[in-house]
C-alpha positions as CSV (number, residue, x, y, z in Angstrom):
1,M,68.0,109.8,59.1
2,A,66.4,109.0,55.4
3,A,65.9,112.5,53.5
4,Q,62.8,113.6,52.9
5,V,61.4,114.2,49.3
6,R,59.2,117.0,48.3
7,L,56.6,117.2,45.8
8,A,56.3,119.7,43.5
9,T,53.8,122.1,44.5
10,A,51.6,124.0,42.3
11,T,53.4,126.8,43.1
12,D,56.5,124.9,42.0
13,R,55.1,123.6,38.2
14,K,54.0,127.0,37.8
15,E,57.7,128.4,38.4
16,L,59.3,125.7,36.7
17,S,56.6,125.1,33.5
18,G,57.4,128.2,31.3
19,P,61.6,127.6,31.5
20,A,61.0,124.2,31.0
21,L,59.0,124.0,27.9
22,R,60.9,126.4,26.4
23,T,64.3,124.5,27.0
24,F,62.3,121.5,25.6
25,F,61.6,123.5,22.1
26,R,64.9,124.6,21.7
27,I,66.5,121.1,22.1
28,A,63.6,119.6,20.2
29,A,64.7,121.9,17.4
30,L,68.6,120.9,17.9
31,W,67.5,117.3,17.8
32,D,65.2,118.1,15.0
33,L,62.0,116.5,16.3
34,S,58.8,116.4,14.2
35,V,55.6,117.6,15.9
36,Q,54.7,114.0,16.5
37,E,58.0,113.1,18.4
38,Q,57.5,116.4,20.2
39,M,54.2,115.1,21.3
40,T,55.4,111.4,22.5
41,L,58.3,112.9,24.5
42,L,55.8,115.2,26.3
43,G,53.3,112.9,26.9
44,L,50.7,114.3,24.5
45,T,47.6,112.6,22.5
46,A,46.1,116.0,21.4
47,R,47.9,118.4,19.2
48,S,45.5,120.7,20.3
49,T,47.4,121.3,23.6
50,F,50.7,120.5,21.7
51,F,50.3,124.1,19.8
52,K,48.4,125.9,22.5
53,W,51.7,125.0,24.9
54,K,53.9,125.8,21.8
55,K,52.6,129.3,21.5
56,D,52.0,130.0,25.5
57,P,54.9,128.1,27.0
58,N,54.0,129.6,30.0
59,T,51.6,127.1,30.8
60,V,51.3,125.6,34.4
61,L,52.5,121.8,33.1
62,P,51.0,118.5,34.7
63,K,53.8,117.1,36.9
64,D,53.8,114.0,34.8
65,T,54.9,116.4,31.6
66,L,57.4,118.0,34.1
67,E,58.9,114.6,34.9
68,R,59.3,114.0,31.1
69,I,60.9,116.7,30.2
70,S,63.7,116.9,33.0
71,Y,64.4,113.5,31.6
72,V,65.2,115.2,28.4
73,L,67.2,117.5,29.9
74,G,68.7,115.1,31.3
75,V,69.9,113.0,28.4
76,Y,70.5,116.8,26.7
77,K,72.9,117.9,29.3
78,A,74.6,114.3,29.9
79,L,75.3,114.3,25.5
80,Q,77.0,117.8,26.1
81,L,79.3,116.2,28.6
82,L,80.1,112.9,26.7
83,L,80.3,114.4,23.1
84,P,81.8,118.0,23.4
85,D,81.2,117.8,19.4
86,E,77.5,119.9,19.6
87,K,76.6,118.6,16.2
88,A,77.9,115.1,16.9
89,A,75.8,115.3,20.9
90,D,72.3,116.4,19.1
91,Q,72.7,113.4,16.5
92,W,73.5,110.8,18.7
93,V,69.8,110.4,19.7
94,R,69.1,109.6,16.1
95,R,72.0,107.3,15.1
96,P,71.8,103.0,15.7
97,N,73.3,102.1,19.2
98,A,74.2,98.5,19.6
99,A,74.6,98.9,23.7
100,P,72.2,95.9,24.8
101,L,69.4,98.6,25.9
102,F,68.9,99.6,22.2
103,S,69.1,96.8,20.4
104,G,70.6,98.5,17.6
105,R,68.1,101.2,17.8
106,S,68.5,104.9,18.4
107,A,68.3,106.3,21.5
108,L,65.2,108.4,20.3
109,D,63.7,104.9,18.8
110,R,63.7,104.2,23.0
111,M,62.3,107.3,24.3
112,L,59.5,107.8,21.6
113,S,58.1,104.3,22.8
114,G,55.4,106.5,25.0
115,Q,56.7,105.4,28.1
116,V,58.0,107.6,31.1
117,A,60.3,104.5,32.0
118,D,62.0,104.6,28.8
119,L,63.1,108.2,29.0
120,F,64.7,107.0,32.3
121,V,66.7,104.7,31.2
122,V,67.7,106.1,28.2
123,R,68.9,109.4,30.9
124,Q,70.1,106.7,33.4
125,Y,72.4,105.2,30.4
126,L,73.9,108.1,29.7
127,D,74.4,109.5,33.4
128,A,76.0,105.8,33.6
129,Q,78.2,106.1,31.0
130,R,79.6,109.7,32.1
131,D,80.3,108.4,35.2
132,G,82.3,105.6,34.0
133,W,79.8,102.4,35.3
134,A,79.1,101.3,31.5
């Protein structure tokens, strides 16, 4: 019997949004992300929305934004496991990478394409590294 996937309800989103956004902003500080980089990772175009969320992280986020944040959190966690030196782990996202997925660009460059799929593939790449598949 196939497992059933339960979609996030409005209540789930309300409970997850604050912690997710606060954690995202902490990671953004560790990665030294600019406002524009943070907005791109969050899928935002309006600076006013970004600063509203920054001022009040307890807002209820759209599903797409929660998905984007989940990938960023996954990238962060994978890096912490792969690179025990916290500073090296935090700097990894900005370093050029010779892996075919990155073509000499950094993981952050790939994630900043604006597409959710690029956040996903970076996380998938790191999960594969962690599990010994890459």
